ROKE-533807 format. One line per 5 residues: number of its first residue (from 0); for each residue z, x, y of N, C-alpha, C. Coordinates in steps of 0.1 Angstrom, whole numbers, plus 5000, padded with zeros to 4 digits. Each point is the difference from the previous one (the first is absolute). Layout:
<zadrens>
NUM	Z X Y Z X Y Z X Y; ...
</zadrens>
This chain:
<zadrens>
0	4573 4896 4760 5014 4998 5003 5003 4986 5007; 4990 4996 5008 5001 4987 5007 4999 4989 4990; 4991 5002 4990 4998 4989 4990 5012 4999 4992; 5006 5011 4996 5012 4999 4992 5011 4993 5007; 5002 5003 5013 5010 4994 5008 4998 4985 5001
5	4988 4995 5001 4997 4986 5001 5003 4993 4987; 4996 5006 4990 5003 4994 4986 5015 4999 4998; 5007 5010 5003 5014 5000 4998 5007 4988 5008; 4995 4999 5013 5005 4989 5008 4997 4986 4994; 4988 4999 4995 4997 4987 4994 5008 4997 4988
10	5002 5010 4992 5008 4998 4988 5015 4996 5004; 5005 5007 5010 5014 4996 5004 5000 4986 5005; 4990 4997 5008 5000 4986 5005 4999 4990 4989; 4992 5003 4991 4998 4990 4989 5013 4998 4992; 5007 5011 4997 5012 4999 4993 5010 4991 5008
15	5001 5002 5013 5009 4993 5008 4997 4985 5000; 4987 4996 5001 4996 4986 5000 5004 4994 4986; 4996 5007 4990 5003 4995 4986 5015 4997 4998; 5008 5010 5004 5014 4998 4999 5005 4988 5007; 4995 4998 5012 5004 4989 5009 4997 4987 4993
20	4988 4999 4994 4996 4988 4993 5009 4997 4988; 5003 5010 4993 5008 4998 4988 5014 4994 5004; 5006 5005 5010 5013 4995 5005 4999 4986 5004; 4989 4997 5007 4998 4986 5005 4999 4990 4989; 4992 5005 4990 4997 4991 4988 5013 4998 4991
25	5009 5009 5001 5012 4999 4990 5009 4988 5004; 5000 4997 5013 5008 4988 5004 5015 5003 5000; 5005 5012 4998 5014 5004 5000 5004 5007 5013; 5011 5006 4999 5005 5008 5012 4994 5014 4999; 5005 5009 5009 4995 5014 5001 5003 5007 4987
30	4990 5009 4997 5002 5008 4988 5010 5011 5002; 5000 5006 5012 5010 5011 5003 5010 4995 5010; 5011 5006 5001 5011 4996 5009 5006 5013 5006; 5008 4998 5011 5007 5011 5007 5015 4997 5000; 5007 5011 5001 5015 4999 4999 5007 5007 5012
35	5011 4995 5004 5009 5006 5010 5006 5013 4993; 5002 5011 5008 5006 5012 4995 5014 4997 4994; 5003 5007 4989 5013 4998 4993 5011 5004 5009; 4999 5011 5008 5011 5004 5009 5001 4992 5013; 4990 4994 5004 5000 4992 5012 4998 5008 5012
40	4998 5014 4999 5000 5008 5012 4987 4998 5008; 4989 4994 4993 4988 4998 5008 5002 4988 5010; 5009 4991 4996 5003 4988 5008 5011 5003 5010; 5011 5005 4995 5012 5003 5008 5003 5014 4999; 4997 5008 5010 5003 5015 5000 5015 5002 5000
45	5004 5010 4992 5014 5003 4999 5003 5012 5009; 5012 5001 5006 5004 5012 5007 5000 5011 4990; 4996 5012 5005 4999 5012 4991 4987 5001 4994; 4990 4993 5003 4986 5001 4995 4991 5004 5011; 4988 5006 4995 4990 5004 5010 4995 4987 5007
50	4998 4989 4992 4995 4988 5006 5009 4995 5011; 5013 5000 4998 5009 4995 5010 4999 5009 5012; 5000 5013 4998 5000 5009 5012 4987 4998 5008; 4989 4999 4993 4987 4998 5007 5000 4987 5007; 5005 4989 4994 5000 4987 5006 5008 5000 5013
55	5012 5006 4999 5009 5000 5011 4995 5009 5012; 4996 5012 4997 4996 5009 5010 4986 4997 5006; 4991 4994 4993 4987 4997 5005 5000 4991 5012; 5009 4991 5000 5000 4991 5012 5004 5007 5013; 5006 5012 4999 5004 5008 5012 4991 5012 5002
60	4988 5000 4993 4991 5012 5001 4987 4995 5007; 4995 5008 5009 4988 4996 5008 4990 5011 4999; 4987 4996 5003 4989 5010 5001 4998 5003 5015; 4998 5013 5003 4998 5004 5013 4986 5007 5002; 4992 4995 5009 4987 5006 5003 5000 5004 5014
65	4996 5013 5003 4999 5006 5013 4986 5004 5003; 4994 4995 5011 4987 5003 5003 4999 5006 5014; 4992 5011 5001 4998 5007 5013 4985 5004 5000; 4992 4992 5007 4986 5003 5000 4994 4997 4987; 4993 5010 4994 4994 4998 4987 5009 5005 4989
70	5011 5007 5003 5009 5005 4990 5012 4991 4999; 5008 5002 4989 5011 4992 4998 5008 5005 4988; 5012 4994 4998 5009 5003 4989 5005 4987 4994; 5005 5001 4988 5006 4988 4994 5012 5004 4993; 5011 4992 5001 5012 5004 4993 5008 4987 4997
75	5013 5002 4998 5009 4989 4996 5012 5000 5009; 5007 4989 5001 5013 5000 5007 5010 4991 4994; 5013 5002 5004 5011 4993 4995 5006 4992 5011; 5001 4987 4998 5006 4991 5010 5015 5002 5001; 5005 5003 5012 5014 5002 5002 5008 4989 5006
80	4993 4992 5008 5007 4989 5007 4991 4987 5000; 5006 4988 5001 4992 4988 5000 4990 4999 5012; 5003 5007 5011 4992 4999 5012 4989 5011 5000; 4998 5008 4989 4989 5008 4999 5001 5015 5002; 5012 5006 4999 5000 5014 5000 4997 5005 4986
85	4990 5010 5000 4995 5005 4987 5001 5015 4999; 5005 5005 4989 5001 5014 4998 4988 5005 4992; 4994 5012 5005 4988 5006 4993 5001 5015 5002; 4989 5006 4996 4999 5015 5002 4994 5003 5014; 5004 5011 5006 4995 5004 5013 4985 5003 4998
90	4996 5006 4989 4985 5004 4998 4991 4988 4999; 5006 4988 4998 4992 4987 4999 4997 4996 5015; 5009 5000 5009 4998 4994 5013 5001 5010 5011; 5004 5013 4997 5003 5010 5011 4988 5004 5008; 4988 4999 4994 4988 5005 5007 4995 4990 5011
95	5006 4988 5000 4996 4990 5010 4988 4991 4995; 4998 4989 5007 4990 4990 4997 5005 4986 4999; 4991 4991 4998 5004 4986 4998 5006 4997 4987; 5012 4994 4999 5007 4998 4988 4999 4986 4996; 4995 4997 4987 4999 4987 4995 5009 5000 4987
100	5008 4990 4999 5009 4999 4988 4998 4987 4993; 4998 5002 4987 4998 4988 4991 5013 4998 4992; 5006 4988 5002 5012 4996 4993 4998 4996 4986; 5010 4999 4992 4999 4997 4986 4993 4987 4997; 5001 4990 5010 4993 4987 4998 4986 5000 5005
105	4995 5012 5005 4986 5001 5005 4999 4999 5015; 5011 4995 5007 5000 4999 5014 4998 5014 5007; 4992 5000 5010 4997 5013 5008 5007 5000 5013; 5006 5011 5004 5007 5002 5013 4996 5013 5006; 4999 5001 5013 4999 5012 5007 5014 5007 5001
110	5000 5012 5003 5013 5007 5002 4999 5012 5009; 5011 5004 5005 5001 5012 5009 5011 5010 4994; 4998 5013 5003 5009 5010 4995 5013 5000 5009; 5012 4998 4994 5012 5001 5006 5005 5014 5002; 4998 5008 4990 5004 5014 5001 4996 5008 4987
115	4999 5013 5001 4997 5008 4989 5010 5011 4998; 5000 5005 4987 5009 5011 4997 4992 5010 4992; 4993 5010 5007 4991 5009 4994 5007 5009 4989; 5012 5004 5002 5007 5009 4990 5002 4993 4987; 5001 4987 5000 5003 4992 4987 4987 4992 4996
120	4989 5001 5008 4988 4992 4997 5003 4985 4999; 5008 4996 5010 5004 4986 5000 4996 4993 5014; 4998 4987 5000 4997 4993 5012 5004 4986 4999; 5003 4993 5011 5003 4986 5000 4990 4993 5009; 4994 4989 4995 4991 4992 5008 5006 4986 5002
125	4995 4993 5010 5005 4986 5003 4988 4991 4999; 5001 4990 4992 4990 4990 4999 5001 4990 5011; 4988 4997 5006 5000 4990 5011 5000 4986 4995; 5009 4992 5006 5000 4986 4996 5006 4997 4986; 5007 5009 4995 5006 4998 4986 5013 4993 5001
130	5003 4992 4990 5013 4993 4999 5001 4995 4986; 5013 5000 4995 5003 4995 4987 4995 5009 4988; 4998 5012 5002 4995 5009 4990 5012 5003 4990; 4997 5005 4988 5010 5003 4990 5003 5015 5001; 5012 5004 5005 5002 5014 5000 5003 5006 4986
135	4996 5012 4998 5003 5007 4987 5015 5003 4999; 5004 5000 4988 5014 5004 4997 5001 5015 4998; 5007 5007 5008 5000 5014 4999 5012 5005 4991; 4997 5009 4991 5010 5005 4991 5006 5013 5005; 5004 5009 4991 5006 5013 5003 4994 5010 4992
140	4993 5010 5006 4993 5010 4992 5010 5010 4995; 5012 5001 5005 5010 5009 4995 5005 4997 4986; 4998 4987 4996 5004 4995 4987 4989 5002 4989; 4988 5006 5004 4990 5001 4990 5003 5011 4990; 4994 4998 4988 5001 5009 4989 4986 5003 4994
145	4998 5012 4995 4988 5004 4994 4998 4992 4987; 4988 4994 4999 4997 4992 4988 5001 4985 5003; 5006 4997 5012 5002 4986 5004 4986 4993 5002; 4998 4988 4995 4987 4993 5002 4999 4996 5015; 4988 5001 5005 4997 4995 5014 4986 4994 5001
150	4998 4993 5010 4987 4993 5002 4995 5004 5014; 4987 5003 5001 4993 5002 5013 4991 4989 5003; 5000 4996 5013 4991 4989 5005 4993 5004 5012; 4987 4997 5001 4992 5004 5011 4986 4996 4999; 4991 5007 5008 4986 4997 5001 4992 5012 4997
155	5000 5005 4988 4992 5012 4996 4986 4997 5001; 4992 5008 5007 4986 4998 5002 4996 4986 5005; 5009 4994 5008 4998 4987 5006 5003 4988 4991; 5005 5003 4988 5003 4989 4991 5014 4995 5003; 5001 4990 5008 5013 4995 5005 5009 4995 4989
160	5013 5002 5001 5010 4994 4991 4999 5006 4986; 4996 5012 4999 4999 5007 4987 5014 5004 4996; 5004 4998 4987 5013 5003 4995 4998 5011 4988; 5007 5010 5001 5000 5010 4989 5015 5004 4997; 5002 5005 4988 5014 5003 4996 5001 5013 4994
165	5012 5006 4999 5002 5013 4995 5015 5003 5000; 5003 5013 5001 5014 5004 5001 5002 5009 5011; 5013 5003 5003 5003 5011 5009 4999 5013 4992; 4990 5008 5004 4998 5013 4992 5009 5011 5004; 5004 5000 5013 5008 5011 5005 5006 4996 5014
170	5011 5006 5004 5006 4997 5013 5001 5013 5008; 5001 4999 5013 5002 5011 5009 4988 5010 4999; 4988 4995 4999 4988 5009 5000 4997 5003 5015; 4997 5013 5002 4995 5004 5013 4985 4997 5001; 4996 4991 5008 4987 4995 5001 4994 5005 5013
175	4988 5006 5000 4993 5006 5012 4986 4995 5001; 4998 4987 5002 4986 4995 5002 4994 5003 5013; 4987 5000 5000 4992 5001 5013 4992 4987 5002; 4999 4995 5012 4992 4989 5003 4986 5005 5003; 4991 4991 5003 4986 5003 5002 4997 5010 5012
180	5010 5000 5009 4998 5010 5011 5006 5013 4998; 5006 5002 4988 5006 5013 4996 5015 5001 5004; 5006 4989 5005 5014 4999 5004 5008 5001 4987; 5010 5009 5000 5008 5001 4988 5014 4993 5002; 5005 4994 4990 5013 4993 5000 5008 5006 4989
185	5013 5002 5002 5008 5005 4989 5012 4990 4998; 5001 4994 4988 5012 4991 4998 5005 5001 4986; 5012 4995 4998 5007 5000 4987 4996 4987 4993; 4991 5001 4990 4994 4987 4995 5005 4996 4986; 4997 4988 4996 5001 4995 4987 4987 5001 4993
190	5000 5006 4988 4988 5001 4992 4999 4989 4990; 4988 4994 4999 4998 4989 4990 4987 5000 4994; 4999 4995 4988 4987 5000 4993 4994 4986 5001; 5006 4991 5008 4993 4987 5003 4988 5003 5007; 4989 4994 4996 4987 5003 5006 4999 4997 5015
195	4998 5011 5008 4999 4999 5015 4986 5006 5004; 4993 4993 5008 4987 5005 5004 4998 4998 5015; 4989 5005 5006 4997 4998 5014 5001 4985 5003; 5008 4996 5010 5002 4986 5004 5014 4995 4996; 5007 5007 4991 5013 4997 4997 5010 5005 5010
200	4995 5009 5009 5009 5006 5010 5008 4989 5008; 5013 5002 5001 5009 4991 5007 5005 4989 4992; 4995 4998 4988 5005 4989 4992 5013 5003 4993; 5006 4990 4994 5013 5002 4994 5000 5005 4985; 5009 5008 4997 5004 5004 4987 5013 4993 4997
205	5000 4991 4990 5012 4991 4998 5006 5002 4986; 5013 4997 4999 5006 5000 4987 4998 4987 4994; 5005 4998 4988 4997 4988 4992 5009 4988 5005; 5008 5002 5010 5006 4989 5007 4992 4995 5012; 4989 5007 5002 4991 4996 5011 5005 5006 5014
210	5008 5010 4999 5005 5006 5012 4992 5013 5004; 4996 5001 5012 4992 5012 5004 5009 5012 5000; 4996 5011 4993 5007 5012 4999 4993 5012 5005; 4987 4998 5004 4992 5010 5006 4988 4995 5007; 4994 5008 5009 4987 4996 5007 4990 5010 4995
215	4990 4995 4992 4989 5008 4995 4993 5008 5011; 4998 5013 4998 4994 5007 5011 4989 5010 4995; 5001 5007 4989 4990 5010 4997 4998 5001 4985; 4989 5007 4996 4998 5003 4986 4995 5014 4998; 5002 5006 4989 4994 5013 4997 4989 4998 4990
220	4988 5004 5003 4989 4998 4992 4992 5013 4998; 4991 5001 4990 4992 5012 4998 4990 5001 5012; 4995 5012 5002 4990 5002 5011 4987 4992 4998; 4997 4997 4988 4987 4994 4996 5001 4985 5002; 5012 4994 5002 5001 4986 5002 5012 4997 5009
225	4999 4988 5006 5012 4996 5009 5007 4989 4993; 4998 4997 4988 5006 4989 4993 5014 5004 4994; 5007 4990 4995 5013 5002 4995 5000 5007 4986; 5009 5010 4999 5002 5007 4987 5014 4999 4995; 5007 4990 5005 5014 4998 4996 5010 5008 5008
230	4996 5005 5012 5009 5007 5009 5000 4994 5014; 5008 4990 5001 5002 4993 5013 5013 5003 5006; 5001 4999 5014 5013 5003 5007 5003 4990 5010; 5013 4996 5001 5005 4990 5009 5011 5006 5008; 5001 4994 5013 5011 5004 5009 5012 4992 4996
235	5011 5006 4997 5012 4992 4996 5004 4989 5011; 5004 4989 4995 5003 4989 5009 5012 5002 5008; 5009 5009 4996 5012 5003 5007 4996 5007 5013; 4990 5009 5000 4995 5006 5012 4991 4990 5008; 4991 4993 4993 4991 4991 5006 5007 4989 5008
240	5011 4995 4994 5007 4989 5007 5007 5005 5013; 5005 5012 4999 5007 5005 5013 4989 5002 5010; 4989 5006 4997 4989 5002 5010 4995 4987 5005; 4998 4990 4991 4994 4987 5004 5010 4993 5010; 5013 5001 4998 5010 4994 5009 4999 5006 5014
245	4998 5013 5000 4999 5007 5013 4988 4996 5007; 4989 5000 4993 4987 4996 5006 5000 4986 5006; 5006 4991 4992 5001 4986 5005 5009 4999 5012; 5011 5007 5001 5009 4999 5011 4995 5007 5012; 4994 5012 4999 4996 5008 5012 4986 5004 5000
250	4992 4999 4989 4986 5005 5000 4999 5014 4997; 5012 5007 4998 5000 5014 4998 5010 5003 4988; 4996 5009 4991 5009 5004 4989 5006 5013 5003; 5011 5004 4993 5006 5013 5001 4999 5007 4986; 5001 5013 5001 5001 5008 4987 5011 5011 5002
255	5005 5004 4989 5011 5010 5001 4995 5014 5003; 5008 5008 5007 4996 5014 5003 5010 5010 4996; 4995 5010 4992 5008 5011 4996 4999 5011 5011; 4988 5003 5004 4998 5010 5011 4997 5014 4995; 4992 5001 4989 4995 5013 4996 4985 5000 4997
260	4994 5012 5002 4986 5003 4995 5001 5010 4989; 4990 5000 4992 5001 5010 4989 4988 5000 4991; 5001 5006 4988 4990 5001 4991 5006 4999 4986; 4991 5001 4990 5005 4999 4986 5008 5013 4997; 5011 4998 4992 5008 5012 4997 4994 5009 4989
265	5004 5012 4999 4994 5009 4990 5002 4996 4986; 5011 4994 4997 5003 4995 4987 5004 4985 5000; 4993 4993 5008 5003 4985 5002 5008 4998 5012; 5003 4988 5003 5007 4996 5012 4992 5001 5013; 5007 4999 5011 4993 5000 5013 5007 5011 5009
270	4992 5010 5003 5006 5011 5008 4998 4997 5015; 5011 5001 5007 5000 4997 5015 4994 5011 5008; 4990 4997 5008 4994 5011 5008 5005 4999 5015; 5005 4988 5004 5006 4998 5013 5009 4988 5000; 5010 5000 5008 5009 4989 5002 4999 4995 5014
275	4998 4987 5002 4999 4994 5013 5013 5000 5007; 5000 5005 5013 5012 5000 5008 5006 4986 5002; 5013 4999 4998 5007 4988 5002 4998 4990 4989; 4993 5003 4989 4997 4991 4989 5012 4999 4991; 4999 4990 4991 5010 4998 4989 5002 5013 4992
280	4989 5007 4997 5000 5012 4992 5008 5011 5007; 4998 5002 5013 5007 5010 5008 5015 4996 5000; 5003 4988 5002 5014 4996 5001 5007 5002 4987; 4993 4999 4989 5005 5002 4986 5001 5014 4996; 4994 5009 5008 5001 5014 4998 4989 5006 4991
285	4989 4993 4998 4988 5005 4992 4994 5012 5008; 4995 5010 4992 4995 5012 5006 4986 5002 4996; 4992 5007 5009 4986 5004 4997 5001 5010 4988; 4991 4998 4990 4999 5008 4989 5007 4995 4988; 5009 4990 5002 5007 4993 4988 4990 4991 4993
290	5003 4997 4988 4992 4991 4992 5008 4988 4996; 4995 4988 5003 5007 4987 4996 4995 4997 4986; 5009 5000 4990 4996 4998 4986 5003 4986 4995; 5009 4993 5007 5004 4986 4995 5003 4991 5012; 4996 4988 4999 5005 4989 5009 5008 4991 4992
295	5013 5000 5002 5009 4992 4991 4999 5007 4986; 4997 4992 4990 4999 5005 4987 4986 5002 4996; 4990 4998 5009 4986 5001 4997 4995 5014 5004; 4993 5006 4990 4994 5014 5002 4988 4999 5010; 5000 5009 5009 4988 5001 5009 4990 5010 4995
300	4988 4996 4998 4990 5009 4994 4991 5007 5010; 4999 4994 5013 4991 5005 5010 5004 4995 5013; 4994 5005 5011 5004 4995 5013 4996 4986 5002; 4988 4996 4995 4996 4986 5000 5010 4991 4993; 5005 5005 4989 5010 4993 4992 5013 4998 5008
305	5003 5010 5008 5012 4999 5009 4998 4988 5010; 4988 5000 5006 4997 4990 5010 5001 4986 4994; 4994 4998 4988 5001 4987 4993 5014 4996 4997; 5009 5009 4996 5013 4997 4996 5009 4997 5013; 4997 5007 5010 5007 4997 5013 4996 4987 5005
310	4987 4997 5000 4995 4987 5005 5005 4988 4992; 5005 5002 4988 5005 4989 4992 5013 4995 5005; 5006 5007 5009 5013 4996 5006 4998 4994 5014; 5010 4992 5003 5000 4993 5013 5005 5010 5011; 4995 4999 5012 5005 5009 5011 5015 4998 5001
315	5007 5011 5003 5015 4999 5001 5007 5002 4987; 4993 5000 4988 5006 5002 4987 5006 5014 4999; 5011 5000 4992 5006 5013 4997 4996 5004 4986; 4994 5012 4999 4995 5005 4987 5005 5014 4997; 5000 5003 4988 5004 5014 4995 4988 5008 4997
320	4999 5012 5005 4989 5009 4996 5006 5012 4993; 4992 5005 4990 5004 5012 4993 4990 5011 5005; 5006 5010 5006 4992 5011 5007 5003 5013 4993; 4989 5008 4999 5001 5013 4993 4992 5010 5008; 5001 5013 4995 4992 5011 5006 4986 4998 4995
325	4990 5008 5005 4986 4998 4996 4998 5002 4985; 5009 5007 4992 4998 5001 4986 5008 4989 4992; 5006 4991 5007 5007 4989 4994 5015 5003 4997; 5005 5011 5004 5014 5004 4997 5009 4996 5012; 5013 5003 4998 5010 4998 5010 4999 4986 5006
330	5000 4990 4991 4999 4986 5004 5013 4995 5007; 4998 4991 5010 5011 4994 5007 4997 4986 5003; 5010 4991 5002 4998 4986 5003 5001 4999 5015; 4991 4992 5006 5000 4997 5014 4999 4985 5003; 5010 4994 5007 4999 4986 5004 4993 4998 5013
335	4990 4991 5000 4992 4998 5012 5000 4985 5003; 5002 4997 5013 4997 4987 5005 4987 4999 5007; 4990 4993 4994 4987 5000 5004 4998 4994 5014; 4991 5006 5008 4997 4994 5013 4990 4989 4999; 4996 4995 5011 4990 4989 5000 4989 5002 5011
340	4988 4996 4996 4989 5002 5009 4990 4988 4998; 4994 4996 5011 4990 4989 4999 4988 5005 4992; 4995 4991 4991 4990 5003 4991 4986 4997 5007; 4995 5010 5007 4987 4998 5006 4989 5008 4994; 5003 5009 4991 4990 5008 4993 5006 5004 4986
345	4991 5002 4990 5004 5003 4987 5006 5014 5000; 5011 5002 4992 5006 5013 4999 4991 5010 4993; 5000 5013 5005 4993 5010 4993 5009 5012 4997; 4995 5009 4992 5008 5012 4996 4996 5012 5008; 4994 4998 5012 4995 5011 5007 5010 5005 5011
350	5001 5013 5001 5008 5006 5011 4991 5004 5011; 5002 4993 5012 4990 5003 5011 5002 5015 5005; 5011 5006 4997 5002 5014 5004 4993 5010 4991; 5000 4997 4987 4995 5010 4990 4987 4995 4994; 4997 4987 5002 4988 4994 4993 5002 5000 4985
355	5012 5001 4995 5002 4999 4986 5000 4986 4995; 4994 4998 4989 4999 4986 4996 5000 4999 4984; 5007 4990 4995 5000 4998 4986 4987 4993 4996; 4994 5003 4989 4987 4994 4996 5002 4985 4997; 4990 4992 5005 5000 4986 4997 4991 4997 4988
360	5002 5007 4989 4991 4999 4988 5009 4998 4988; 4995 4992 4991 5007 4999 4987 4997 5013 4992; 5008 5002 4989 4998 5012 4992 4986 5002 4995; 4993 4989 4997 4986 5001 4995 4990 5001 5010; 5004 5001 5013 4991 5001 5011 4994 4987 5005
365	5005 4989 4995 4995 4987 5003 5009 4993 5010; 4995 4992 5009 5008 4993 5009 5001 4985 4996; 5012 4994 5001 5002 4986 4999 4992 4993 5011; 4995 4988 4997 4993 4992 5010 5007 4987 5003; 4997 4994 5011 5006 4988 5004 4996 4989 4990
370	5010 4991 4997 4997 4989 4991 4993 4989 5006
</zadrens>
């Protein structure tokens, strides 16, 4: 085997030398030539292309490395302001440690955590000594449609500045990932088939105008592998921007409160097992034993699904709930003005009085993992 390899190398080298000599002896110009692309997109990216979106958003995307002793995490962040406020996932920086951030031009900065939002898996960090950075352009996730092309940018497996593309596969997905410590988060997510892997966490999902429409957070993968299988999930930017603004202003984010505990309904929906005294639910007249079957026009499939749909709204929002008896009959409409609570811990579906809890498992028994 070694002899064959050596012979092959010599033959290749010989051919290369011979070819070089022939070109030199001919006295003319190059035998082969190269051409500019016909469309020109390689030289000048056009709005509405993956290349344009990647070029625009990459300058506002950073790599985040967190080290604590011998352990550490790596993720991605989105630049929000010229002086260095950066949005990322809570599971990237929430465990503590020294934060090192690598900018798009390779410059490294240290950073500190400004605030975290466990319920939304979001966090804002502040780069030390930063100035003149390029903030990302934030879009609107409410305007997204299924099938729309999108681009994901991040540092999967430590490969900084990696660009992948795909489409919006679904909207309003109830996502229930767990981090390495077993902490569960429930949010209303954007599903995409753009390749997202470990290290993409906190990075931007952008439309073809280069506007950030989501913050990449988790993936669903088979139990035998933690790699991407085309099922990635992002936190809608409409939610992320509200949370980020609150964290920058006060270091603390808020989340909406309905004020009920419960479990999965017998035939779908979320059955109320208890109503918190003085809560928005009590003020709206919701009763123990009733089942919430819709939030607005969206059908509720489980108690975890109810949490995700409620959390998609801002505190103080007025929403309409469709409530029924345990069998789904005798439906009525209830108008609720959601309360507000500081986001210090992730929302759960557990009732401390009854210990009832909706399962944090996908139908196939697999758990999504952090991206």
